[in-house]
N, C-alpha and C positions, 0 to 999 in steps of 0.2 A: 550282788549287793547294789542297793541304790546309792547314788552319790548324794551328798548333802547339797541343799539349795545353794546356789551361787548368785550373788547380786548382779543385776544386769550391768553389763559393760565392764565387769571387773577382769574378766579373763580374756587376754588379747588372743585374736585369731578366732573368736566364736561369733556366731550370730546371736547378738544379744537382743532379746525381744521383751525384756522386762518380766519374765517368769522362770521359776525354778526348773532345772533340767531334770530329766528322769532317765532311768535306764532304757536301753533298746527293747528290753522285754516287756516293759510297761508301756511303751509308746507306740502309736500307730505310724503310718507312712509319714515321713517328715516332708512338710510343705516348704521345700526350699524357696519357691518363688514368693510365697507369701512372707516368709522370713526376710527375703531381700528387699521387699517393698517397705520394710520397717528400717532398713539400713539408713544411718544419718548420711544425707546427701549435702555436698558443698553447696551453700547457698549462693545464688547468683547475686552480683551487685545490682543495684536498682537500675532499670532502664532510664536513661536520661538523654537530655538533648545535647548533641554535640555542637551544632551550628544551626542557624536560621537565616535563610536568604530566599528572596522572592516568594514569600507566603509559604514556604515549605520548611519544615522542621526536620532535621536529619538526626535520627535517634539511634543510639547504641542499644543493641538488645540486651536484656537483663531481666531481673525480677520485675514482673508486671507487664512486660512486652517482649516476648522471646521471638527468636527467628522463625519459630513455627507459626507465628501468627499469620493469618492469610490475608493478602491484600483485600481492600474493602472493609477491613475492621475499623470501627470507631475508636480512635485513641484519645484519651482525656490526660490533660496536663495539670500539674499541681496547682497552678494559678488559675485554672478554670477554662483555659482554651480547649477547643475541640478540633480534631482533625481526622482525615481518612488516610489510612495506610495505603500507598500507591504501589510501593515495590521494595524488595529487599536485595541487597547485594552484600555478600558475605555476611557480616554481623550488624550492618548499618541499614535502617529503614528510612524511606522518604515518606514523610507524613504531611499531607496537604492540609494547611490550616484553613478551615471553613468558619471558624467563629473565635475570635479573640487572637491574641499573640502569645508566643511561647518564647523563652529566653534560654540560652546555653546553661547547662547545669540543672535545668528544671526536670523533675521526675516525669515519666510518661508511663501511662497504664491503659491496657486494653480494657475495653467495656464489653458487655454482652452483645452489644448492638452492631450492626453493619449498615453500610451505605445502600439506600434503596431508591428506586425511581418509580414515580407513579406513571402508569402507561395506558390507562383506559381514556379513549376519545381524545387523542392528542393531534391528529391530522389537522393541518392548516393553522398551526400554532408556532409561535417562537417560545421556547422553554429553556429553563435552567436544567443542569444535569439531574436534579432530582425530580424532574418532570413538572415542576410548578411553572406557572405562566410567567414569561419575561416580557409579554407584549402589552401588559396593563389590563387585558381582559380578565373576566372572571374564570375561575377554574371549572372544568366540565362538570355537569350536574351528575348526581348519583354518587354512590360509594366508590371511593378510590380503590384501585387495584395497584399494589406495589410489587415490585421484583427486585431481587438482588442485583446491584449495578455491576458487581464484579463476579458474576456467576460463572461457572466452568462451562466450556463449550460441550456440545452434544457429542455422543460417542460415534464411533464408525458404524454401528448397526443402524443408526438413524439417519445415515447419509447415503445419497444416491450417487454412485460413481459414474453414471451415464449423464454427461452434461448436455444441456441444450442451450441454444443462443440466448444471450441477453443483449438484445438489439439496442444500440445506442443512438442511432440515427447519425453517427459520424462515419462516413464512408472509409476514411483512412484507418479507422479502428476496426469497423465491422468487416472489412475486406482483408486487411493485412495482419491484424492483431485482434482476432475476434475474442470477445469476452463471454465466458460461459456463466450461466446462472450458478451462483454459490461460490464464485472464485474471488480471489484477492488480486486485483491488477494494480501495478504500480505506475503511475503517471509521472513522468519527469517534466515539470512545467519550466517556464521561462520567465514569467512575471507574475509574482503571486497575487498582486492587487488585480491586475487585468484578467488573469486566468479565472480567478474567483468570480469576477463580475461578469465576464463574457462567455467562458467556456463551461463553468459548472451549471448554469441554468440549462444549457443544452442537453447535458447528461441527466439532469433532473427532469426535464420535459419529455424525454423519450418514453413511449408507450411500450407496453408488453410485447415481447417477441413471441416467436411461435412456441407452442406448448407452454405457454405461461400459466401461472396459477389462476384458479377461477376467480379469486377475489380481486385481481387486478394488480397494479403497480403502484408503489409507493416510493418516495424519495426522502432521505434524511441527510442533512449536512451540518457540519460543525463550523461556526464562525466565531472569531475571537472577540469581536465587539458587537454591540447592539446597532451601531451605525452601519457596519458592514452587512448585518443581517437585514437591515431595512432596505438597502440597495438590492440584495438578492431577492428579497420577498417581493419587491416592485417588479422585478423582471419575471418572476414566476407568475404573478398576477397577470401580467401582459400576455404571457404564453397559455394562460388558462388551466395551469397546473398546480396552483397554490393550494388548493383544496386537498391534494393528495401528497402534500409535502410537509416536512417538520424542519425547523432550523433550532439547533441547540447552541446556546452561549454560555460561557463560563459565568459562575456567580462570584468567584473570587479571582484576583488578578494573577498573572504569571503562567508559566508553563504547566505548573501543576493543576491549576484551574482548568486549563484547556484539556489536559489528560483526563480529568474527571468528566468533562463534557463529552469527550470521545467515548468514554465508557458508558455514559448515560444514554448517547445516541444509539449505541449498539443494543442496549437494554430495550430501548423503545423499538428498534427493529425486530428484535426477537419476539416481542408481543405481537407485532403485525404479522410476522412469519407464522406464528401459530394460529393466526386467523386466515391462513393460506394466501398471503400476499407475497409477491416478489417485491423484495425491498432492496434499493441501491443505498449504500451509505458513503457519503464523500467526506473526506477529512484530510487535513494536512498532517504529516508525520513529524515535522520539525519540533513541536512542542515536547512530544514524548521523547525525541532523541536528546533534546537539551535537558530534560529532567534527569534522564539517565546518566548523561555525562556529568551533570552536577553531583549525582550520587556517587559516581565513580571517583570524582576528585575529593569528595569528603572521605570516601574509603581509603584513598591513597595516602591522605593526610593523616588519617588515623593510624594506619599501619606505621607511617614514619614516626609518630609520636610515640608509638608503643616499642619502637625499635625493631620491628619485624622486617623480614627479608622482602624486597620488592619483587613481586611476581605479576603485577598487573601494570596497567597504564602504559603499555609499550606498543609499538606498531611493529608488526613483522611482515615480511613480503611472502605472499603466498601465490605462486603462479603469475607474478608480475603485478598483484595488486596488494596494496598496503591494507592490512586487516588487523583488528584489535587482537591482542595476545590471547586472552581468554574470553572466548565468545559464547561459552555455554550459558552463563547467567543471562547475558544480553539477549541471546535467542530465546531463552524461556521467557523473558520480558515481552519480546515481540510476539511470541507464539500464544501467549495468553490473550492477545488481541486478534490476530489473524485466524486463529483456530475457531473463532466464533462465526466466521463466514460459513454458510452451510447450503447445500443443495439437498433438500430433505426427500425422502421416500414418500411419494404421494402427496406432498403439500407444497408449501412455498419455498422461497430461497432468501438468502441474504448475501448480497454481493457487495464487496468492498471496492471502491475506487479511490485508492489512497494516493496522495500527492507528495512529492518531494522536490526540492529545489537545490541544485548543487550551488555551493559556495562560489562567489564570484572569484576568478582566478584559479579554480581547481582544474579546469579543463586544460590550460596550458601546461600544467604540471604533469597531467596524465599524457599529454600528446608527446611532450619532450621524453618522458620516460619510455613510451612506445618506440620512438625513434631510436633511442639509446639501445634499447633491446635488439632492434634490427641490426645496428652497427655490430653489436657483440656477436650476433648470429652469423653475420657475413664474415667476421674474423675467424670464425671457427670452422668454416666451410673447407672441406679437404678438396684436393685435386682441381683447384682452379689456379690459373696463372695470377701473378701479382697484378697485371695490367687490368684483367677482369675485376678482380677484387677491388682495385681502386675505382674503377668505373661504377661498380655497384655501391661504393661507400659515398662517392660523389652524388649519386642519385638520391640517396637517403638524406644526405645533408642539404641538397637543393630542396627536397620535398619539406624538410623541417623549417628552412628559411621561408618557404612559400606559406607555411602554416603559422609563421609568426613566432616560432620557438626554436631560433637557431641553436645548435648543439654547443656552440663555443661560449654560450652564456647560461648563466644559472637562473632558472625560474623559481622564484620563491613561493612556497605553498602558502595559502591563506591561514591566518591564526583563527583561533577558536571565537574571537570577537567579530569575525566576519558573518554576516547572516547567511543562512543556508546550512545544508548538510555536507560533510566532507564526502568525497567520492567513495572512500572505503566503506563508509556506512551505507551508501546507496547500493554499492555492489554486494554488501552482504544481504540487504533487503530483497535484491533481485533473486538471490538464492532461496529465500523462503517465501516469495509470492509466486503467483501463477503466471506471470507475464510482465513485460516491462514496455511501456509506450513512452518513446522519446519524442518531445515536441521540439519544433524549431520556432525561433522568435520571427514573427511576421514584421515586415517592414511597412511603413505608411500609417495612416491614421485608422484605416479600416482593420479593426482586429479580426483574425481568423485562426482556424485550425490549421496547422501544417504539421502533419505526422510524418516523422523520419521512417519511411517505409523499409529501409534497409538495416537500421540498427535497432528498431523495435523487435521484440522477441516474444512470440506467443508460447505458452506452455501446451495448450490444446490445439489440435489440428482441425480437421473438417467438422468435428463434433460441434464446435461452437459456431460454425458458419451458417448464416441463414440458408435454408434450403433453396430460396430463390437465387442467392449469390453463388451457391454451389452449382446450380444448374447452368449458369452461364460461364463457369470455368474460372471462378475467383481464385481457387487454389492452385491451378495451372499457371495463370498469369503471374501470380506471386512468385512461384518458383522460376518462371522465366526471367522475371525482373532480378531476382537474386543472382541467377546464373550470368545474365548480361552485366550486371555491375561487377560481378567478380572477373568477367572477361575484359570488361573496359579497364579494370585497374591492373590485371596481371598478364592476361593471355591474348590481347588483341593482336599481337603481331602473327599469331599462328591460327586463330579461330575466326578471323574476319573483322569487319569494322567495329571499332568501339562505339558504345552508345546505341547498339541495336539490340533487339531481342533475339529473333531468330527469322527464318524466311516464312512468310514474306516479312521483310524488315520492318520493325516498328521502333521508332526512337523511344529511349528511355524518357526524354523530356515530356512525351505525351503520357506515358504511364505515371510519371511522377505527379501529374495533375490530380491523381486519385486521392493523393494525401492532403490536398488543399480544400478548404471549404469555409465559407463565411460563417462567423459566429451568429447565434440567434437564428440559424436556419437548419436545424436538425432534419434530416431527409427521411422520407418514407422509403421502404425498401425498393419500391418501383422506380423511384428516382435514381437510387443506387444502381439498380440494374441497368438503367437507361445509360448511365455514364460508363458502366463496365463494358456494355456492348459496343459503344462509340469507341472506346479506347482499344477494344480487341480488333476493330476493323481498321486494318493497316492503310486503306485508301480513303480515309476521311479528309476530303480536300479542305474543308473550311479550317481545320486546325493547322494545315500545312501553309496557310497563307502568311506571309511576313507580319509578325507581331501578334498573331492570333493564337498562338500556343500558350493560352492562358486558362486558369481555372474558370474565370467568368465567361469565356467563349464555351468552354465545356459545359457550364451550366445552362447557358442559353441553348446550346444544341440538344441537351437532354430534354428541356422543356419542349422544344421543336419535335423531338422524336416522340415524346409521350403524347403530343396533341395530334400526331398523325393517325390515320386510321388503323395501321398496323400497330403502332405504338400503344394504342388503347388495349391491345391484346395482352400487354404486359400485366396491367392491373387485373385483367380478367383472369389470366392464368394463374396469377398469384393467390387471388381470391378463392378460386375453385380448387386448385391443385397444390398450392404452396410453392410452385416453381414455375419456371418459363419453359414451355414445351419446345421441342426441337424444331417443329414446324414453324412456330413464331419467331425462333431465332434466325432461321433462313430468311424469312420475310423482312426481318429487321435489318440483316446485312444488305439485302437488296435496296432497301430504303436508303440507308447510309451512303452506300456507293452511288446512288443516284443524285446525292446532294452535289450541287456546283459550288465552287469556291465563294466564300463570303465576298 
């Protein structure tokens, strides 16, 4: 028997779809999924603004803008303001306001559009994140080509796992922490203004390395102001590399605006990469760090307002390092950027040279913590006498005092208002980048590169070394230096004099000179080879003269070697074979040993 029609929604526990039911004999297969699509769904509350600060509107997900909305989407506000969604954390989105102002409580709605960047014919220009000129000149002629500014990174099938050198011209980098094409390298700088003015132009001026893409090299950087961009542009003009460079500046204030500028710079790099260029992209990471921290603070406040349990915004110790409690969302935020670096199969590359500056006062906190950990380890050592334990503890306390962080005093960590990035964030970034280059602050008026050759860490080995540097034993010298440093620190009582490499004895002070280099003087690989050969020769008398063990002396000796008859074979070998031949190296050693003291 067939049942009588039942009004939709009248019987509890049934899928009411607004049609009379029939018997099983009269009906075909039941479309359960189609019926479920018709189920009434609890309507979301409208998406609205929670807070606005520094030209960023923090939006609660809801009807109109859900957490599934992808970064890069254009968001429209009820009163007419327009913004670009930069990131989500939990159910709160950070929307960078690009036109107009938004207010707390105002409704937000996703539009069909997304942020795009115009990419055609942009070399030699200062641009905004959307690719429009910021230098006052006319846009490039012809039809504009636009790309999604927040597009996804390329897949693994499009990437080449065989890395080749991205030659920077900075010997301390190319020898000790070589950069591979398509990598993301983290530079930890010392002076944000002077690093940008003096060191960035060197990296942007470097030419293509061996096996570079056929179309050549281009460089793109992000500056936070037009004034800073003008200074950098002038230096690139002086070096003759402006026509292969692009500078991107934000068109809205604050960290959100700089974040959009970074995304725009990467999009421009991707367009050049597709034209078979090797592209280097330089930018500071602090604006993205600060944007995320502001987003995390708003999320925490929103949780507290709703009476939810605190699960975030805490620091935990992980292997002696303070880390943010839940790092999954934060890492996804960073990966959306770093994964866009690429070493492509059979074409160009995009290499990120990202810069971070640690907060002032952060290093003493880390040093004191490290000394405290040494104390705790010594206390737990079994089978040593009390007198030996006391001597060991006294040594640690003496080292702490010498470092300016006595263990009987508390060193206060810098607050969030101190410029720079906290150490725990830098440590986290080290774990997701391809190497860490630590710079030391130079003394005096002449600004220069000083690479910490012992605490800088490369992810690649000899794959990223220039073949010419590899041929003169750069990798072996680096290993000898690390071993000698360890011996000088811990084992010199049993393994020989501290401060030497091995027999024949070569002082570490000589080898340390390889990390120093004047700014505005990026080196050709032949000059780098000359310096390496000189340092590898233990009996270099001019360097042993009192007061002559300096990077300037080494630079002068390198010029002297290259101008000699045998020195000219360095450039010839590199040009013909890509490396320095053994016979040439023998003659170079004889030349250096024949030098008399200066």
